[in-house]
C-alpha positions as CSV (number, residue, x, y, z in Angstrom):
1,M,84.2,86.9,109.2
2,A,87.5,88.7,108.5
3,L,85.7,92.0,108.3
4,K,84.3,91.6,111.8
5,E,87.7,90.5,113.1
6,L,89.3,93.6,111.6
7,S,86.6,95.8,113.1
8,S,87.1,94.2,116.5
9,L,90.8,94.6,116.2
10,E,90.4,98.3,115.5
11,K,88.3,98.7,118.6
12,Y,90.8,96.7,120.7
13,L,93.7,98.9,119.5
14,G,91.8,102.0,120.3
15,L,91.8,103.4,116.7
16,K,89.3,106.3,116.7
17,K,88.4,106.5,113.0
18,P,87.0,103.2,111.7
19,N,88.3,102.1,108.3
20,K,86.1,101.1,105.4
21,Y,86.6,97.5,104.2
22,S,85.4,95.6,101.2
23,T,86.0,92.0,100.0
24,L,87.7,90.6,96.9
25,G,87.1,87.4,95.0
26,D,85.5,84.1,95.9
27,K,87.4,83.7,99.2
28,K,86.2,87.2,100.3
29,L,89.7,88.5,101.0
30,P,89.4,91.7,103.1
31,V,90.5,94.9,101.3
32,L,91.4,98.2,103.0
33,Q,91.4,101.2,100.7
34,S,94.1,103.5,101.8
35,N,93.9,107.3,101.2
36,S,97.7,107.5,100.8
37,G,98.4,104.5,98.5
38,P,97.3,101.3,97.0
39,P,94.7,99.2,98.7
40,L,95.9,96.7,101.3
41,V,94.7,93.1,100.7
42,G,94.5,90.2,103.2
43,L,93.8,89.7,106.8
44,V,97.4,89.6,108.0
45,T,98.5,92.5,105.9
46,I,95.6,94.7,107.1
47,A,95.9,93.6,110.8
48,T,99.7,94.3,110.8
49,H,99.0,97.7,109.3
50,L,96.4,98.5,112.0
51,V,98.8,97.5,114.7
52,T,101.4,99.8,113.2
53,E,98.9,102.6,112.8
54,A,98.0,102.3,116.5
55,Q,101.7,102.4,117.4
56,R,101.4,99.1,119.2
57,G,104.6,97.5,117.8
58,E,104.9,95.2,120.8
59,L,102.0,93.2,119.4
60,L,104.2,92.2,116.4
61,G,106.9,90.7,118.7
62,G,109.6,92.2,121.0
63,S,112.6,90.8,119.2
64,A,113.6,89.6,115.7
65,E,112.9,86.0,116.8
66,G,109.6,87.1,118.4
67,R,108.5,88.9,115.2
68,A,109.3,85.8,113.2
69,V,107.2,83.6,115.6
70,V,104.3,86.0,115.4
71,Q,104.6,86.1,111.5
72,Q,104.7,82.3,111.5
73,W,101.5,82.0,113.5
74,L,99.8,84.7,111.3
75,E,100.7,82.7,108.2
76,Y,99.5,79.5,109.9
77,R,96.2,81.1,110.7
78,V,95.4,82.0,107.0
79,S,97.1,79.1,105.3
80,R,96.1,76.2,107.6
81,L,93.3,77.2,110.0
82,D,91.2,79.2,107.6
83,T,91.2,76.4,105.1
84,C,90.9,73.3,107.3
85,S,88.1,70.7,107.4
86,R,86.5,69.4,110.6
87,E,88.9,66.4,110.4
88,D,91.9,68.6,110.0
89,L,90.8,70.7,113.0
90,R,91.5,67.8,115.3
91,I,95.1,67.6,114.1
92,I,95.4,71.4,114.4
93,L,94.1,71.4,117.9
94,K,96.3,68.5,118.9
95,D,99.4,70.2,117.5
96,L,98.4,73.6,119.1
97,N,97.8,71.8,122.4
98,L,101.4,70.3,122.3
99,Y,102.9,73.7,121.3
100,L,101.1,75.5,124.2
101,A,102.2,73.0,126.8
102,D,104.9,75.3,128.2
103,K,103.8,78.7,126.9
104,V,101.3,81.3,128.0
105,Y,100.9,82.8,124.5
106,L,101.8,81.7,121.0
107,A,105.0,83.9,121.1
108,G,106.0,82.7,124.6
109,N,105.1,85.0,127.5
110,Q,104.1,88.0,125.4
111,F,100.6,88.6,124.1
112,T,100.7,89.4,120.3
113,L,98.7,89.9,117.2
114,A,99.1,86.2,116.6
115,D,97.1,85.4,119.7
116,T,94.4,87.8,118.6
117,L,94.0,86.4,115.1
118,M,94.3,82.8,116.2
119,Y,91.7,83.4,118.9
120,Y,89.3,84.9,116.4
121,G,90.1,82.0,114.0
122,V,89.6,79.1,116.5
123,H,86.5,80.6,118.3
124,P,83.9,79.1,116.0
125,F,85.5,75.7,116.6
126,I,86.0,76.0,120.3
127,V,82.5,77.2,120.9
128,D,81.2,73.9,119.4
129,L,83.4,71.6,121.5
130,A,81.8,69.6,124.3
131,V,83.3,69.8,127.8
132,Q,85.1,66.5,127.3
133,E,86.7,67.7,124.1
134,K,87.8,70.9,125.7
135,E,89.5,68.8,128.4
136,K,91.3,66.8,125.7
137,Y,92.9,70.0,124.5
138,V,93.6,71.5,128.0
139,N,96.5,73.8,126.9
140,V,94.4,75.2,124.0
141,T,91.5,75.7,126.3
142,R,93.6,77.4,128.9
143,W,95.2,79.7,126.3
144,F,91.8,80.4,124.7
145,D,90.2,81.3,128.0
146,H,93.1,83.5,129.0
147,V,92.9,85.4,125.7
148,Q,89.1,85.7,125.6
149,H,89.3,87.6,129.0
150,R,91.6,90.3,127.7
151,P,89.7,93.6,128.1
152,G,88.3,94.8,124.8
153,L,89.3,91.9,122.6
154,R,86.1,89.8,122.3
155,H,83.8,92.5,120.7
156,H,81.9,90.5,118.1
157,L,82.2,87.1,119.7
158,P,80.2,85.5,122.5
159,P,82.1,84.2,125.6
160,V,82.9,80.5,125.7
161,V,82.3,78.8,129.0
162,V,85.4,76.9,130.3
163,L,85.1,74.7,133.4
164,R,88.0,75.2,135.8
165,N,87.6,71.7,137.3
166,R,88.0,68.5,135.3
167,V,84.7,66.6,135.0
168,Y,86.4,63.2,134.9
169,T,89.3,62.0,136.9
170,S,92.1,60.0,135.3
171,G,92.4,57.4,138.0
172,P,90.4,55.5,140.7
173,H,89.4,57.2,144.0
């Protein structure tokens, strides 16, 4: 999956010459062989390199604090989301839903690499959620739908239908 994500990221960033990737070990860590140095290993390392190569530093955060928040979410993606079970996913979605209650993107009001990689990471789970479950995580669903509609981002992934109106009301009529 990570190789498709990196390929989609390259296209989103407008990089002309596609890189060649391989995988390493049982966990199939992505590897980018660089012509100018040692190979780069790991989704976050390679993705950060691609953003830098595309000269899109704003995707890494606009300030020291913003860069730290982006890095935190990138680490969260590979250490927590990529290794979670179905039961852990409910906790992750609940926490993410609370976090996004007053934010447009993971790093506040700025779209970053963290949004891209978290979107790619949660897509397989969100696509399987029933309408009622998506409503349960309304902030995650809002964020997800917003990110999936960014031009050029969703290359290898099918769109997820998100209803704009709640199916169930919370009180009597």
